[in-house]
Structure formats: C-alpha cells, structure tokens
C-alpha positions in Angstrom: 79.9 145.8 86.1 79.6 143.8 89.1 77.2 142.3 91.3 76.9 144.2 94.6 73.3 142.7 96.0 70.3 140.9 95.3 66.8 141.4 96.8 63.5 140.3 96.6 60.7 142.8 96.1 57.9 142.0 98.9 54.4 143.6 99.8 55.7 145.8 101.8 57.6 147.6 99.1 54.5 148.1 97.1 53.1 151.6 96.4 49.7 152.6 95.4 50.4 151.4 91.7 51.1 147.9 92.6 54.6 148.7 91.6 57.4 148.7 93.9 57.7 152.4 95.2 60.3 154.6 93.7 61.6 155.6 97.2 62.2 152.3 98.0 64.5 151.9 94.6 66.4 154.8 95.5 67.0 153.8 99.0 67.9 150.4 97.8 70.3 151.7 95.2 71.9 154.4 98.0 72.5 151.3 100.4 73.9 149.2 97.8 76.2 152.2 96.3 77.3 153.1 100.1 78.2 149.6 101.1 80.4 149.3 97.6 81.8 152.3 98.1 82.9 151.4 101.3 84.5 148.4 100.6 86.1 149.8 97.7 87.6 152.5 99.5 88.4 150.6 102.7 86.3 152.8 105.1 83.1 152.8 106.5 82.8 156.9 106.3 81.5 157.0 103.2 78.1 159.6 102.2 76.2 160.3 99.4 77.0 163.8 97.6 74.6 163.8 94.9 72.4 160.8 93.3 71.7 161.7 89.3 68.7 161.9 87.7 66.9 158.2 87.6 64.1 157.2 85.1 62.1 154.0 86.1 61.8 152.0 82.9 60.5 148.8 84.0 58.1 148.2 86.6 59.1 145.9 89.4 56.0 143.4 91.2 56.0 141.7 94.2 58.3 138.8 93.9 60.5 139.8 91.2 64.2 139.8 92.2 66.3 142.7 91.7 70.0 142.6 91.0 72.2 145.8 91.6 75.4 145.9 89.4 77.8 148.7 90.1 81.3 150.3 88.6 83.4 153.2 89.5 83.2 155.7 87.1 86.0 157.9 88.7 87.8 158.6 91.7 87.9 162.3 93.0 90.4 163.7 95.6 87.9 162.8 98.8 85.4 161.0 96.4 84.1 158.2 94.6 81.5 158.2 91.4 80.0 155.1 90.6 77.2 153.9 87.9 74.7 151.9 89.5 72.1 149.9 87.6 69.1 148.1 89.0 67.9 145.1 87.3 64.8 143.0 87.3 65.8 139.4 87.1 63.6 136.5 85.3 64.5 133.5 87.5 62.9 131.4 84.6 65.3 132.5 81.5 68.1 134.2 83.7 67.1 137.4 81.3 67.7 140.5 83.3 65.9 144.2 82.2 67.3 147.4 83.2 64.6 149.3 85.5 66.9 151.9 86.6 70.4 153.3 86.2 71.6 156.6 88.0 75.4 158.0 89.4 76.0 158.3 92.3 78.8 160.2 94.1 80.3 159.7 97.7 82.3 161.4 100.0 85.2 159.6 101.9 84.7 161.5 106.0 86.2 161.7 109.2 84.4 161.7 112.8 83.5 165.3 112.1 82.1 165.0 108.6 85.2 166.6 106.8 86.2 165.2 104.0 89.7 162.9 103.8 91.1 162.2 101.0 90.9 158.4 99.4 94.6 157.2 99.2 96.5 156.4 96.0 96.7 153.0 97.2 93.0 152.4 96.7 92.7 154.2 93.7 95.6 152.1 92.3 94.1 148.9 93.6 90.8 149.2 92.3 92.1 149.9 89.0 95.0 146.8 89.0 92.0 144.5 90.4 89.8 145.5 87.3 92.5 145.1 84.7 93.3 141.0 86.1 89.7 140.0 87.7 87.3 142.2 85.6 85.6 143.7 89.2 86.8 145.8 91.9 85.8 143.3 95.0 87.4 139.9 95.0 86.1 136.9 96.4 88.3 135.3 99.5 89.9 133.0 96.8 90.9 135.8 94.6 92.4 137.9 97.6 94.3 135.0 98.7 95.9 134.9 95.1 96.3 138.5 95.0 97.8 138.6 98.4 100.3 135.3 97.4 101.5 137.0 93.9 101.8 140.4 95.8 104.5 138.4 98.5 105.9 136.3 95.0 106.7 139.7 93.5 108.4 141.2 96.7 110.9 138.3 96.5 
C-alpha cells in the first residue's frame, strides 16, 4: 500500500454526531483514488465505475489527521480496481487505525465518455515498479533512477 494523500479533518467536515460526515469520507476516498488511478494510468480521463461497501469502523474528529492509502488490485482491459484504506493517524505515537476501506473501480474514457483500453505498457510499468520500489508512483529521484536504468539497458 502506498500513501496517496493526507487530510486534516476540519469543523466543516463534521456531521450531527460530532464525527466526520460519512459522505465526506466517501468523497475523500473517491477523489484520492481518482488522482491515484489517473497517475497510474497516465491519463486524467478516469471515471468511477463502482465503489464497494464501506463500514465506518473508527470515528474521525476535528483535528484528526487522515491518511489515505491505495494499491492496485487488478487491471482490466479498460479498468483498474483499487483497494483504498483510510486511516486515522495519531501524531503523538505515529500509530494508525483503519477508519474505513473499500474497493473502487475506475474506467478510462475518451472525450465522448466511451471506454478506452489501458495500455499494456502502463500495466507492466506498474508491476515492475511495485517489484523494484514497492509502490506504483515514484518520487522524482526514483523516477530518475528508473529512467537512467532503462537507458543503460538499451545500450
């Protein structure tokens, strides 16, 4: 799993029971996973197809830091399915408790909203990066290393 975003729960996120409103949690996961899917698949044209059930296990309060983690479960021809986990982070201990998790599926689309295939290059690159770096999205330094090694292997 890799960290895809960090969020600070604000007063405006709170529902009537003094916890972060469930709809805001769903929106946070949808936004975070859409950004992750877009980066993994090299396109901003990814749309949510489905979100599996979610159970809200731990309440989130104002001031809590939320960390959202993701991993690719599988690629389809035109889709990518992600496992998303939202954790409440304790700044004093560094401990994290899972608040909710879900599977979410995105489809790559064209300008008209028609499904487009995700290239084999994207799928292979993701798998290669997970094997080598333990994650699908690379830092700038890791990306430079990857590019350098690819150039070296061609020589």
